N, C-alpha and C positions, 0 to 999 in steps of 0.2 A: 845133796848133803852139804854143799858149800865148801868142799875140800878139793885141793889141787895136788895133794901128795899125802904120803903116809906118816910123816913126822908130826909131832904134837902141835906145831905152830902152822901147819899147812891147811888151815881152815879159818873161816870167818869168826867163829865163836871164840877160839883161842886168841886170835889177834885183837878182837874187841876187848877181851879180858886183859891182855897185855898192855893195851893203852891205858886202862884204868890203873894198872899196877904202877905206872909212872908216878902217880900221886900218893902211893902208899909209903908209909914211914917204917913199916916193919912187916913181919910175916903173917899178920892177921888176915890179910886177903888170901894168902896162900892156904892157910889153915881153914878159912871159910869155904874155899872151893872144894877142899877135901871133905869137909863136914857135909856139904851138900850131897855128895855121893854116899857118905855114911848114913845119911838120913833116909836114903832110899832102900835100906836093907829090907829084903823081902818083897820089894815092889819093883816095878819096871824103871830102869834108869834111862832117862832121856839123853839123846845125843849131845845137846848143847851143854848140859851139866857135865857129861863125861869129857867133852873137849876142854872145858874150862879147868877141870880137875887135872887132866893130863898136862896142861900148860903149867899149872901149879907144881906138879911133880917135876917138870923140867926145871923150874926155878930151884927146887930143892937139889936136884942133881948138879946144877950149875954152881950153886952156893958151896958145894963140896968139891968144886974143881973138876967136875966131870960133864962138860957140855955135850960131848958126843958129836955135835954138828953145829955149825953157825951159818947163817945166811941173812938175807935182808929182813926176814921175818923175826929173827931172834935178836936183832941189833938193840932194840929198845929194852928187851929183857936183860941182855948182857950188860948194857949200861947201868940198869937198875941194880943188878947183882954186884957190879964193881963199886957202885956208890953205897952199898949196904953190906959191907963185909961182916958176915956173921955165920956161924955154923948152926944149921937146923938141929933141934933136939932129937935125941934118939927116938922119942915118942912120935914126933912128927914124921921122921923117916919111916918108921914102922907103919904109921897110918897111910903114908903115901904108897908104900908097897902094897898094902891091902887094897887100897883104892885102885891101883893099876890092875890087880887081880880081879876085882869086881867089874871093872870096865871091860875086861877081856872075857868075862864069864857069861853065864846065863842071865836072861832078863836085862840085857844091855842093848839098847837100840844101836849104838855105835858098832858094837861087835856084829850085830845082825847085818847092818848096812855093809860093813867091810866083808863079811862072809859071802855076800852076793856079788862082790867085785872081783875083777881079774887080778887085783892087787892084794887079795886077802892074805897071802903068805907074806908079802912084804910088810903089810901092816902088823901082822903078828910078830914079825922079827923086830920091827921098830918098837913095839910095845914091850917085848922081852928085853931089848936093849935099854930102853928107858928104865925098866925095873932094875936091871943090873947096875945102871949108873946111879940110881937113887940109893940102892942098898950097899954099893961099893963092893 
């Protein structure tokens, strides 16, 4: 799975996405990651798409002053958020919350992979925590 922990940035796909965020000037990249998940409605959601979207949701939470956790993997995102002080729209926040629900639901490869793990409960708690931080 390329993951070493249950948090949104504890995997390769999210960290690769975060490196690309450093060159972004606005929230278009964040919205695009969420739109990728939205485009899978009714279809199977691939793990890398889900991981990138969770990273985007973390950006939204952090832009609202709710980082939840910080570590070496979040440093580049935290720098970007500090350099781009803006408040995400209520529409984007709602889309992010729905995206998190989709990732944790049926037809999600990431949810399936975590359900087979001994850390399944911890991942669910991290997902729930992220949703709470996104929605306030």
